KEDO-888098 format. One record per residue (C-alpha): residue number from 1; chain; x, y, z. Coordinates in Angstrom, 2 decimals. Layout:
BEGIN
[pt NUM,A,[X,Y,Z]]
...
This chain:
BEGIN
[pt 1,A,[104.51,103.36,113.05]]
[pt 2,A,[107.71,105.35,112.74]]
[pt 3,A,[107.67,109.00,113.24]]
[pt 4,A,[110.61,111.14,112.10]]
[pt 5,A,[111.22,113.98,114.31]]
[pt 6,A,[112.75,117.27,112.80]]
[pt 7,A,[113.48,120.77,113.78]]
[pt 8,A,[109.95,121.69,112.65]]
[pt 9,A,[107.55,123.24,114.86]]
[pt 10,A,[106.21,120.53,117.33]]
[pt 11,A,[102.81,121.52,116.79]]
[pt 12,A,[102.96,120.95,113.16]]
[pt 13,A,[104.66,117.62,113.68]]
[pt 14,A,[101.92,116.64,116.19]]
[pt 15,A,[99.24,117.65,113.50]]
[pt 16,A,[100.88,115.57,110.81]]
[pt 17,A,[101.02,112.44,113.18]]
[pt 18,A,[97.40,112.86,114.13]]
[pt 19,A,[96.65,113.03,110.38]]
[pt 20,A,[98.42,109.86,109.78]]
[pt 21,A,[96.79,108.04,112.66]]
[pt 22,A,[93.16,108.92,111.48]]
[pt 23,A,[93.80,108.44,107.78]]
[pt 24,A,[93.38,104.73,107.54]]
[pt 25,A,[93.59,101.47,109.43]]
[pt 26,A,[97.25,101.16,110.86]]
[pt 27,A,[96.92,97.45,110.47]]
[pt 28,A,[97.48,97.77,106.61]]
[pt 29,A,[100.99,98.89,107.19]]
[pt 30,A,[101.93,97.83,110.67]]
[pt 31,A,[104.14,94.85,111.52]]
[pt 32,A,[103.94,92.73,114.49]]
[pt 33,A,[107.35,93.02,116.49]]
[pt 34,A,[106.38,91.34,119.81]]
[pt 35,A,[103.77,90.22,121.97]]
[pt 36,A,[101.93,86.96,121.40]]
[pt 37,A,[99.90,85.30,118.77]]
[pt 38,A,[96.92,85.57,121.01]]
[pt 39,A,[97.07,89.31,121.66]]
[pt 40,A,[97.83,89.81,117.89]]
[pt 41,A,[94.69,88.18,116.87]]
[pt 42,A,[92.76,90.17,119.44]]
[pt 43,A,[93.91,93.34,117.80]]
[pt 44,A,[93.20,92.15,114.35]]
[pt 45,A,[96.95,91.44,113.23]]
[pt 46,A,[98.19,88.12,111.64]]
[pt 47,A,[101.05,86.54,113.58]]
[pt 48,A,[104.13,86.55,111.28]]
[pt 49,A,[105.33,83.36,109.92]]
[pt 50,A,[109.08,82.47,110.45]]
[pt 51,A,[110.92,80.98,107.41]]
[pt 52,A,[111.73,77.24,107.80]]
[pt 53,A,[115.39,76.67,108.34]]
């Protein structure tokens, strides 16, 4: 999840981030960008398929 940081009050930014974290399942919008297929599976993520050359 990317968090854009602004000049806004840090307390408000933290509250917004917390709201995003608990609003739903992050796996619906997350992308696997490292690790291993085994660990991704343990966390409920699909391992991305690489396009054929």
